[in-house]
Biopython code that builds the backbone (N, CA, C, O; Angstrom):
import numpy as np
from Bio.PDB.StructureBuilder import StructureBuilder

atoms = [
    (1, "MET", "N", (-7.509, 51.520, -21.941)),
    (1, "MET", "CA", (-8.126, 50.988, -21.821)),
    (1, "MET", "C", (-8.953, 51.911, -20.303)),
    (1, "MET", "O", (-8.390, 52.575, -19.433)),
    (2, "GLN", "N", (-10.375, 51.614, -20.465)),
    (2, "GLN", "CA", (-11.816, 52.485, -19.369)),
    (2, "GLN", "C", (-10.851, 50.872, -17.984)),
    (2, "GLN", "O", (-10.042, 49.962, -18.164)),
    (3, "ALA", "N", (-11.618, 51.406, -16.809)),
    (3, "ALA", "CA", (-11.576, 51.020, -15.422)),
    (3, "ALA", "C", (-12.406, 49.808, -15.461)),
    (3, "ALA", "O", (-13.286, 49.937, -16.312)),
    (4, "TYR", "N", (-12.447, 48.680, -14.853)),
    (4, "TYR", "CA", (-12.943, 47.206, -14.934)),
    (4, "TYR", "C", (-14.397, 47.843, -14.505)),
    (4, "TYR", "O", (-14.696, 48.626, -13.603)),
    (5, "GLN", "N", (-15.276, 47.108, -15.642)),
    (5, "GLN", "CA", (-16.622, 47.213, -15.178)),
    (5, "GLN", "C", (-16.886, 45.449, -14.950)),
    (5, "GLN", "O", (-16.641, 44.558, -15.763)),
    (6, "PRO", "N", (-17.497, 45.317, -13.484)),
    (6, "PRO", "CA", (-17.878, 44.055, -13.455)),
    (6, "PRO", "C", (-18.938, 43.529, -14.186)),
    (6, "PRO", "O", (-19.762, 44.363, -14.560)),
    (7, "ILE", "N", (-19.153, 42.277, -14.513)),
    (7, "ILE", "CA", (-19.914, 42.070, -15.230)),
    (7, "ILE", "C", (-20.760, 40.997, -14.381)),
    (7, "ILE", "O", (-20.288, 40.226, -13.545)),
    (8, "ALA", "N", (-22.236, 41.116, -14.804)),
    (8, "ALA", "CA", (-23.733, 40.112, -13.432)),
    (8, "ALA", "C", (-23.374, 39.038, -13.457)),
    (8, "ALA", "O", (-23.126, 38.395, -14.476)),
    (9, "CYS", "N", (-23.274, 38.610, -12.169)),
    (9, "CYS", "CA", (-22.733, 37.300, -11.598)),
    (9, "CYS", "C", (-23.612, 35.685, -12.489)),
    (9, "CYS", "O", (-23.035, 34.645, -12.806)),
    (10, "ALA", "N", (-25.104, 36.022, -12.679)),
    (10, "ALA", "CA", (-25.142, 34.904, -13.601)),
    (10, "ALA", "C", (-24.816, 35.009, -14.992)),
    (10, "ALA", "O", (-25.487, 34.329, -15.767)),
    (11, "ARG", "N", (-23.794, 35.829, -15.503)),
    (11, "ARG", "CA", (-23.501, 35.874, -16.757)),
    (11, "ARG", "C", (-21.671, 35.437, -16.284)),
    (11, "ARG", "O", (-20.723, 35.391, -17.067)),
    (12, "TYR", "N", (-21.655, 35.244, -15.200)),
    (12, "TYR", "CA", (-19.856, 34.887, -14.989)),
    (12, "TYR", "C", (-20.727, 32.771, -15.074)),
    (12, "TYR", "O", (-20.277, 31.781, -15.651)),
    (13, "ASP", "N", (-21.838, 32.913, -14.334)),
    (13, "ASP", "CA", (-21.920, 31.873, -13.968)),
    (13, "ASP", "C", (-21.556, 31.170, -15.465)),
    (13, "ASP", "O", (-20.551, 30.476, -15.310)),
    (14, "TYR", "N", (-21.988, 31.124, -16.717)),
    (14, "TYR", "CA", (-22.453, 30.981, -18.077)),
    (14, "TYR", "C", (-20.810, 30.385, -18.629)),
    (14, "TYR", "O", (-20.556, 29.269, -19.083)),
    (15, "LEU", "N", (-19.822, 31.591, -18.398)),
    (15, "LEU", "CA", (-18.578, 31.559, -18.489)),
    (15, "LEU", "C", (-17.491, 30.828, -17.368)),
    (15, "LEU", "O", (-16.286, 30.916, -17.605)),
    (16, "GLU", "N", (-17.969, 30.103, -16.138)),
    (16, "GLU", "CA", (-17.289, 28.923, -15.433)),
    (16, "GLU", "C", (-17.620, 27.485, -16.141)),
    (16, "GLU", "O", (-16.854, 26.523, -16.202)),
    (17, "LEU", "N", (-18.855, 27.569, -16.623)),
    (17, "LEU", "CA", (-19.516, 26.097, -17.141)),
    (17, "LEU", "C", (-18.632, 26.034, -18.487)),
    (17, "LEU", "O", (-17.956, 25.107, -18.935)),
    (18, "ALA", "N", (-18.830, 27.151, -18.912)),
    (18, "ALA", "CA", (-17.967, 26.769, -20.377)),
    (18, "ALA", "C", (-16.120, 26.627, -20.491)),
    (18, "ALA", "O", (-15.447, 26.199, -21.429)),
    (19, "CYS", "N", (-15.643, 27.212, -19.038)),
    (19, "CYS", "CA", (-14.380, 26.345, -18.597)),
    (19, "CYS", "C", (-14.262, 24.941, -18.264)),
    (19, "CYS", "O", (-13.477, 24.063, -18.623)),
    (20, "ILE", "N", (-15.592, 24.977, -17.212)),
    (20, "ILE", "CA", (-15.585, 23.395, -16.590)),
    (20, "ILE", "C", (-15.899, 22.119, -17.826)),
    (20, "ILE", "O", (-15.924, 20.888, -17.820)),
    (21, "ARG", "N", (-16.130, 23.306, -18.934)),
    (21, "ARG", "CA", (-16.642, 21.837, -19.818)),
    (21, "ARG", "C", (-15.779, 22.013, -21.134)),
    (21, "ARG", "O", (-16.214, 21.296, -22.036)),
    (22, "GLY", "N", (-14.847, 22.650, -21.439)),
    (22, "GLY", "CA", (-14.196, 22.819, -21.697)),
    (22, "GLY", "C", (-14.527, 23.485, -23.551)),
    (22, "GLY", "O", (-14.038, 23.211, -24.647)),
    (23, "TYR", "N", (-15.567, 24.412, -23.082)),
    (23, "TYR", "CA", (-16.281, 24.472, -24.609)),
    (23, "TYR", "C", (-15.155, 25.210, -25.493)),
    (23, "TYR", "O", (-14.147, 25.799, -25.102)),
    (24, "PRO", "N", (-15.620, 25.006, -26.780)),
    (24, "PRO", "CA", (-15.106, 26.161, -27.946)),
    (24, "PRO", "C", (-15.888, 26.922, -28.275)),
    (24, "PRO", "O", (-16.738, 26.716, -29.140)),
    (25, "LEU", "N", (-15.719, 28.089, -27.548)),
    (25, "LEU", "CA", (-16.182, 29.484, -27.882)),
    (25, "LEU", "C", (-16.084, 30.147, -28.969)),
    (25, "LEU", "O", (-15.000, 30.184, -29.551)),
    (26, "LEU", "N", (-17.196, 30.806, -29.464)),
    (26, "LEU", "CA", (-16.933, 32.297, -30.594)),
    (26, "LEU", "C", (-17.348, 33.457, -29.412)),
    (26, "LEU", "O", (-18.368, 33.722, -28.775)),
    (27, "LEU", "N", (-16.233, 33.885, -29.477)),
    (27, "LEU", "CA", (-16.860, 35.530, -28.644)),
    (27, "LEU", "C", (-16.741, 36.184, -29.500)),
    (27, "LEU", "O", (-16.135, 36.145, -30.572)),
    (28, "GLU", "N", (-17.920, 37.425, -28.549)),
    (28, "GLU", "CA", (-17.873, 38.798, -29.342)),
    (28, "GLU", "C", (-17.357, 39.753, -29.037)),
    (28, "GLU", "O", (-18.074, 40.317, -28.211)),
    (29, "LEU", "N", (-16.032, 40.581, -29.326)),
    (29, "LEU", "CA", (-15.771, 41.494, -28.492)),
    (29, "LEU", "C", (-16.279, 42.724, -28.630)),
    (29, "LEU", "O", (-17.145, 42.893, -29.489)),
    (30, "ARG", "N", (-15.898, 43.678, -27.922)),
    (30, "ARG", "CA", (-16.209, 45.511, -28.526)),
    (30, "ARG", "C", (-15.180, 45.666, -29.251)),
    (30, "ARG", "O", (-14.120, 45.040, -29.238)),
    (31, "GLY", "N", (-15.600, 46.734, -30.047)),
    (31, "GLY", "CA", (-15.091, 46.977, -31.330)),
    (31, "GLY", "C", (-15.117, 46.052, -32.661)),
    (31, "GLY", "O", (-14.511, 46.200, -33.721)),
    (32, "GLY", "N", (-15.988, 45.088, -32.263)),
    (32, "GLY", "CA", (-15.922, 44.200, -33.652)),
    (32, "GLY", "C", (-14.806, 42.994, -33.637)),
    (32, "GLY", "O", (-14.656, 42.435, -34.724)),
    (33, "GLU", "N", (-14.394, 42.751, -33.076)),
    (33, "GLU", "CA", (-13.290, 41.758, -33.099)),
    (33, "GLU", "C", (-14.284, 40.212, -32.708)),
    (33, "GLU", "O", (-15.163, 40.375, -31.861)),
    (34, "ARG", "N", (-14.174, 39.182, -33.144)),
    (34, "ARG", "CA", (-14.475, 37.857, -32.998)),
    (34, "ARG", "C", (-13.369, 36.921, -32.690)),
    (34, "ARG", "O", (-12.423, 36.704, -33.448)),
    (35, "VAL", "N", (-13.504, 36.521, -31.830)),
    (35, "VAL", "CA", (-12.335, 35.385, -31.480)),
    (35, "VAL", "C", (-12.908, 33.752, -31.576)),
    (35, "VAL", "O", (-14.048, 33.520, -31.173)),
    (36, "ASN", "N", (-12.234, 32.874, -32.013)),
    (36, "ASN", "CA", (-12.991, 31.432, -31.336)),
    (36, "ASN", "C", (-11.500, 30.718, -30.799)),
    (36, "ASN", "O", (-10.514, 30.715, -31.536)),
    (37, "GLY", "N", (-11.484, 30.138, -29.465)),
    (37, "GLY", "CA", (-10.735, 29.461, -28.681)),
    (37, "GLY", "C", (-11.504, 28.944, -27.778)),
    (37, "GLY", "O", (-12.661, 29.357, -27.690)),
    (38, "LYS", "N", (-10.972, 27.813, -26.814)),
    (38, "LYS", "CA", (-11.490, 26.463, -25.895)),
    (38, "LYS", "C", (-11.586, 26.892, -25.148)),
    (38, "LYS", "O", (-10.426, 27.097, -24.791)),
    (39, "ALA", "N", (-12.576, 27.526, -24.039)),
    (39, "ALA", "CA", (-12.160, 28.421, -22.955)),
    (39, "ALA", "C", (-11.660, 27.036, -21.741)),
    (39, "ALA", "O", (-12.097, 25.897, -21.573)),
    (40, "ILE", "N", (-10.552, 27.837, -21.075)),
    (40, "ILE", "CA", (-9.763, 26.978, -20.197)),
    (40, "ILE", "C", (-10.187, 27.696, -19.150)),
    (40, "ILE", "O", (-11.115, 27.074, -18.632)),
    (41, "THR", "N", (-9.903, 29.017, -18.398)),
    (41, "THR", "CA", (-10.181, 29.647, -17.114)),
    (41, "THR", "C", (-10.180, 30.774, -16.782)),
    (41, "THR", "O", (-9.252, 31.467, -17.200)),
    (42, "THR", "N", (-11.299, 31.448, -15.833)),
    (42, "THR", "CA", (-10.969, 32.727, -15.282)),
    (42, "THR", "C", (-10.021, 33.030, -14.350)),
    (42, "THR", "O", (-9.814, 32.136, -13.530)),
    (43, "GLU", "N", (-9.288, 34.184, -14.221)),
    (43, "GLU", "CA", (-8.793, 34.473, -13.630)),
    (43, "GLU", "C", (-9.321, 36.098, -12.786)),
    (43, "GLU", "O", (-10.105, 36.908, -13.280)),
    (44, "SER", "N", (-8.806, 36.193, -11.778)),
    (44, "SER", "CA", (-8.603, 37.782, -11.136)),
    (44, "SER", "C", (-7.511, 38.087, -10.988)),
    (44, "SER", "O", (-6.577, 37.309, -10.793)),
    (45, "ARG", "N", (-7.440, 39.584, -11.077)),
    (45, "ARG", "CA", (-6.494, 40.592, -11.002)),
    (45, "ARG", "C", (-5.981, 41.174, -9.859)),
    (45, "ARG", "O", (-6.908, 41.643, -9.198)),
    (46, "ALA", "N", (-4.523, 41.406, -9.158)),
    (46, "ALA", "CA", (-4.890, 42.588, -7.921)),
    (46, "ALA", "C", (-5.491, 43.721, -8.648)),
    (46, "ALA", "O", (-6.399, 44.094, -7.906)),
    (47, "ASP", "N", (-5.482, 44.334, -9.506)),
    (47, "ASP", "CA", (-6.444, 45.212, -10.271)),
    (47, "ASP", "C", (-7.934, 45.291, -9.643)),
    (47, "ASP", "O", (-8.684, 46.264, -9.575)),
    (48, "LYS", "N", (-8.174, 43.604, -9.087)),
    (48, "LYS", "CA", (-9.949, 43.279, -9.188)),
    (48, "LYS", "C", (-10.466, 43.304, -10.695)),
    (48, "LYS", "O", (-11.681, 43.311, -10.898)),
    (49, "SER", "N", (-9.728, 43.316, -11.563)),
    (49, "SER", "CA", (-10.501, 42.892, -13.226)),
    (49, "SER", "C", (-10.195, 41.239, -13.103)),
    (49, "SER", "O", (-9.504, 40.487, -12.415)),
    (50, "GLU", "N", (-11.477, 41.138, -14.586)),
    (50, "GLU", "CA", (-11.461, 39.258, -13.936)),
    (50, "GLU", "C", (-11.159, 39.262, -15.620)),
    (50, "GLU", "O", (-11.330, 40.197, -16.402)),
    (51, "TRP", "N", (-10.676, 37.960, -15.885)),
    (51, "TRP", "CA", (-10.206, 37.730, -17.135)),
    (51, "TRP", "C", (-10.920, 36.453, -17.646)),
    (51, "TRP", "O", (-11.730, 35.938, -16.875)),
    (52, "LEU", "N", (-10.732, 35.929, -18.757)),
    (52, "LEU", "CA", (-11.335, 34.994, -19.512)),
    (52, "LEU", "C", (-9.952, 34.201, -20.300)),
    (52, "LEU", "O", (-9.325, 34.918, -21.079)),
    (53, "VAL", "N", (-9.564, 33.044, -20.155)),
    (53, "VAL", "CA", (-8.364, 32.455, -20.875)),
    (53, "VAL", "C", (-8.762, 32.024, -21.698)),
    (53, "VAL", "O", (-9.939, 32.367, -21.588)),
    (54, "ILE", "N", (-8.694, 31.425, -22.612)),
    (54, "ILE", "CA", (-8.784, 30.974, -23.703)),
    (54, "ILE", "C", (-7.829, 30.461, -24.135)),
    (54, "ILE", "O", (-6.765, 31.069, -24.019)),
    (55, "GLU", "N", (-7.852, 29.200, -24.769)),
    (55, "GLU", "CA", (-6.988, 28.846, -26.098)),
    (55, "GLU", "C", (-7.651, 28.837, -27.489)),
    (55, "GLU", "O", (-8.841, 28.665, -27.750)),
    (56, "THR", "N", (-6.356, 29.117, -28.537)),
    (56, "THR", "CA", (-6.876, 29.774, -29.493)),
    (56, "THR", "C", (-5.874, 28.957, -30.040)),
    (56, "THR", "O", (-4.957, 28.677, -29.268)),
    (57, "PRO", "N", (-5.803, 28.359, -31.551)),
    (57, "PRO", "CA", (-5.035, 27.409, -32.720)),
    (57, "PRO", "C", (-3.393, 28.178, -32.291)),
    (57, "PRO", "O", (-2.372, 27.551, -32.012)),
    (58, "VAL", "N", (-3.567, 29.837, -32.356)),
    (58, "VAL", "CA", (-1.973, 29.852, -32.387)),
    (58, "VAL", "C", (-1.331, 30.379, -31.184)),
    (58, "VAL", "O", (-0.133, 30.294, -30.914)),
    (59, "GLN", "N", (-2.505, 31.084, -30.297)),
    (59, "GLN", "CA", (-1.925, 31.785, -29.053)),
    (59, "GLN", "C", (-2.755, 30.826, -27.849)),
    (59, "GLN", "O", (-3.480, 29.861, -28.092)),
    (60, "THR", "N", (-2.314, 31.575, -26.055)),
    (60, "THR", "CA", (-3.333, 30.864, -25.562)),
    (60, "THR", "C", (-3.269, 32.921, -24.858)),
    (60, "THR", "O", (-2.321, 33.667, -24.613)),
    (61, "ARG", "N", (-4.653, 33.088, -24.786)),
    (61, "ARG", "CA", (-4.864, 34.830, -24.396)),
    (61, "ARG", "C", (-6.312, 34.931, -23.356)),
    (61, "ARG", "O", (-7.319, 34.227, -23.280)),
    (62, "SER", "N", (-5.863, 36.135, -22.644)),
    (62, "SER", "CA", (-6.579, 36.832, -21.887)),
    (62, "SER", "C", (-7.532, 37.605, -22.156)),
    (62, "SER", "O", (-7.188, 38.659, -22.690)),
    (63, "ILE", "N", (-8.561, 37.467, -21.986)),
    (63, "ILE", "CA", (-10.007, 38.519, -22.631)),
    (63, "ILE", "C", (-10.566, 38.897, -21.282)),
    (63, "ILE", "O", (-10.899, 38.079, -20.425)),
    (64, "ARG", "N", (-10.654, 40.495, -21.144)),
    (64, "ARG", "CA", (-11.151, 41.062, -19.946)),
    (64, "ARG", "C", (-12.768, 40.683, -20.138)),
    (64, "ARG", "O", (-13.443, 40.382, -21.123)),
    (65, "LEU", "N", (-12.982, 40.801, -19.096)),
    (65, "LEU", "CA", (-14.506, 39.891, -19.047)),
    (65, "LEU", "C", (-15.465, 41.067, -19.619)),
    (65, "LEU", "O", (-16.172, 40.960, -20.620)),
    (66, "ASP", "N", (-15.337, 42.349, -18.689)),
    (66, "ASP", "CA", (-16.005, 43.698, -19.762)),
    (66, "ASP", "C", (-15.481, 43.963, -21.112)),
    (66, "ASP", "O", (-15.844, 45.115, -21.352)),
    (67, "GLN", "N", (-14.735, 43.454, -22.254)),
    (67, "GLN", "CA", (-14.852, 43.321, -22.606)),
    (67, "GLN", "C", (-15.316, 42.534, -24.249)),
    (67, "GLN", "O", (-15.104, 42.665, -25.454)),
    (68, "ILE", "N", (-16.004, 41.754, -23.364)),
    (68, "ILE", "CA", (-16.708, 40.575, -24.177)),
    (68, "ILE", "C", (-18.238, 40.994, -24.329)),
    (68, "ILE", "O", (-19.033, 41.192, -23.410)),
    (69, "LEU", "N", (-18.370, 41.046, -25.112)),
    (69, "LEU", "CA", (-20.393, 41.647, -25.606)),
    (69, "LEU", "C", (-21.069, 40.485, -25.477)),
    (69, "LEU", "O", (-22.068, 40.579, -24.764)),
    (70, "ALA", "N", (-20.744, 38.904, -26.155)),
    (70, "ALA", "CA", (-21.401, 37.781, -26.236)),
    (70, "ALA", "C", (-20.609, 36.656, -25.981)),
    (70, "ALA", "O", (-19.419, 36.967, -26.031)),
    (71, "ILE", "N", (-20.831, 35.197, -25.668)),
    (71, "ILE", "CA", (-20.420, 34.289, -26.202)),
    (71, "ILE", "C", (-21.291, 33.126, -26.722)),
    (71, "ILE", "O", (-22.393, 33.117, -26.175)),
    (72, "THR", "N", (-21.029, 31.745, -27.991)),
    (72, "THR", "CA", (-21.552, 31.391, -28.199)),
    (72, "THR", "C", (-20.629, 30.187, -28.383)),
    (72, "THR", "O", (-19.588, 30.167, -29.040)),
    (73, "PRO", "N", (-21.333, 28.916, -27.505)),
    (73, "PRO", "CA", (-20.362, 27.526, -27.500)),
    (73, "PRO", "C", (-20.918, 27.333, -29.288)),
    (73, "PRO", "O", (-21.897, 27.727, -29.923)),
    (74, "THR", "N", (-19.460, 26.359, -29.668)),
    (74, "THR", "CA", (-19.656, 26.088, -31.022)),
    (74, "THR", "C", (-19.830, 24.603, -31.042)),
    (74, "THR", "O", (-19.918, 24.011, -32.117)),
    (75, "LEU", "N", (-19.883, 23.999, -29.934)),
    (75, "LEU", "CA", (-20.023, 22.309, -29.852)),
    (75, "LEU", "C", (-21.448, 22.293, -29.026)),
    (75, "LEU", "O", (-21.962, 22.620, -27.956)),
    (76, "GLU", "N", (-21.768, 21.545, -30.567)),
    (76, "GLU", "CA", (-23.230, 21.102, -30.812)),
    (76, "GLU", "C", (-23.731, 19.959, -29.913)),
    (76, "GLU", "O", (-23.169, 18.871, -29.793)),
    (77, "GLY", "N", (-25.041, 20.409, -29.197)),
    (77, "GLY", "CA", (-25.837, 19.905, -27.782)),
    (77, "GLY", "C", (-24.543, 20.294, -26.382)),
    (77, "GLY", "O", (-24.202, 19.593, -25.429)),
    (78, "ALA", "N", (-24.176, 21.413, -26.718)),
    (78, "ALA", "CA", (-23.802, 22.615, -25.174)),
    (78, "ALA", "C", (-24.887, 23.200, -24.859)),
    (78, "ALA", "O", (-25.826, 23.646, -25.518)),
    (79, "ASP", "N", (-24.536, 23.119, -23.253)),
    (79, "ASP", "CA", (-25.667, 23.558, -22.445)),
    (79, "ASP", "C", (-26.604, 24.404, -22.476)),
    (79, "ASP", "O", (-27.729, 24.355, -21.979)),
    (80, "PHE", "N", (-25.965, 25.394, -23.241)),
    (80, "PHE", "CA", (-26.393, 26.840, -23.079)),
    (80, "PHE", "C", (-25.648, 27.407, -24.805)),
    (80, "PHE", "O", (-24.568, 27.092, -25.304)),
    (81, "GLY", "N", (-26.802, 28.369, -25.375)),
    (81, "GLY", "CA", (-26.385, 28.922, -26.796)),
    (81, "GLY", "C", (-25.875, 30.444, -26.383)),
    (81, "GLY", "O", (-25.666, 30.736, -25.206)),
    (82, "ARG", "N", (-25.751, 31.095, -27.138)),
    (82, "ARG", "CA", (-25.529, 32.598, -27.103)),
    (82, "ARG", "C", (-26.219, 33.309, -25.813)),
    (82, "ARG", "O", (-27.350, 33.483, -25.359)),
    (83, "VAL", "N", (-24.883, 33.612, -25.495)),
    (83, "VAL", "CA", (-25.337, 34.505, -23.805)),
    (83, "VAL", "C", (-24.407, 35.796, -24.468)),
    (83, "VAL", "O", (-23.416, 35.758, -25.197)),
    (84, "ILE", "N", (-25.212, 37.014, -23.856)),
    (84, "ILE", "CA", (-25.018, 38.443, -23.615)),
    (84, "ILE", "C", (-24.226, 38.473, -22.086)),
    (84, "ILE", "O", (-24.679, 38.157, -20.985)),
    (85, "ILE", "N", (-22.759, 39.019, -22.492)),
    (85, "ILE", "CA", (-21.956, 38.848, -21.579)),
    (85, "ILE", "C", (-22.075, 40.008, -20.984)),
    (85, "ILE", "O", (-22.405, 39.878, -19.805)),
    (86, "SER", "N", (-21.871, 41.616, -21.497)),
    (86, "SER", "CA", (-21.962, 43.010, -21.165)),
    (86, "SER", "C", (-22.093, 43.771, -22.369)),
    (86, "SER", "O", (-21.599, 43.559, -23.477)),
    (87, "THR", "N", (-22.765, 44.599, -22.011)),
    (87, "THR", "CA", (-23.430, 45.915, -23.080)),
    (87, "THR", "C", (-22.548, 46.486, -23.671)),
    (87, "THR", "O", (-21.645, 46.905, -22.946)),
    (88, "ALA", "N", (-22.452, 46.674, -24.746)),
    (88, "ALA", "CA", (-21.828, 48.175, -25.478)),
    (88, "ALA", "C", (-22.331, 49.464, -24.425)),
    (88, "ALA", "O", (-23.427, 49.738, -23.936)),
    (89, "GLN", "N", (-20.855, 50.160, -24.323)),
    (89, "GLN", "CA", (-21.327, 51.533, -23.736)),
    (89, "GLN", "C", (-20.752, 52.754, -24.605)),
    (89, "GLN", "O", (-21.019, 53.914, -24.292)),
]
sb = StructureBuilder()
sb.init_structure("model")
sb.init_model(0)
sb.init_chain("A")
sb.init_seg("    ")
for serial, (resi, resn, name, xyz) in enumerate(atoms, 1):
    if name == "N":
        sb.init_residue(resn, " ", resi, " ")
    sb.init_atom(name, np.array(xyz, "f"), 0.0, 1.0, " ", f" {name:<3s}", serial, name[0])
structure = sb.get_structure()
């Protein structure tokens, strides 16, 4: 995997809100994968990379933020709609 590329702070705010509210999300990832899961928390690692922790029906999964193209809350009445997190490179 390539070196971590930080995402824009304004986009990080949407991820934090999703975690605070425990929103179920549809994540669109690089490479075309789509993942559904409940936003749990964000975390930073020793290598300075940032991750979103989600709970899926099968497992808890950590996804590096620069691998997320977009998030969409699947809860009706969520505070935001689809948000582009990072652009494809």
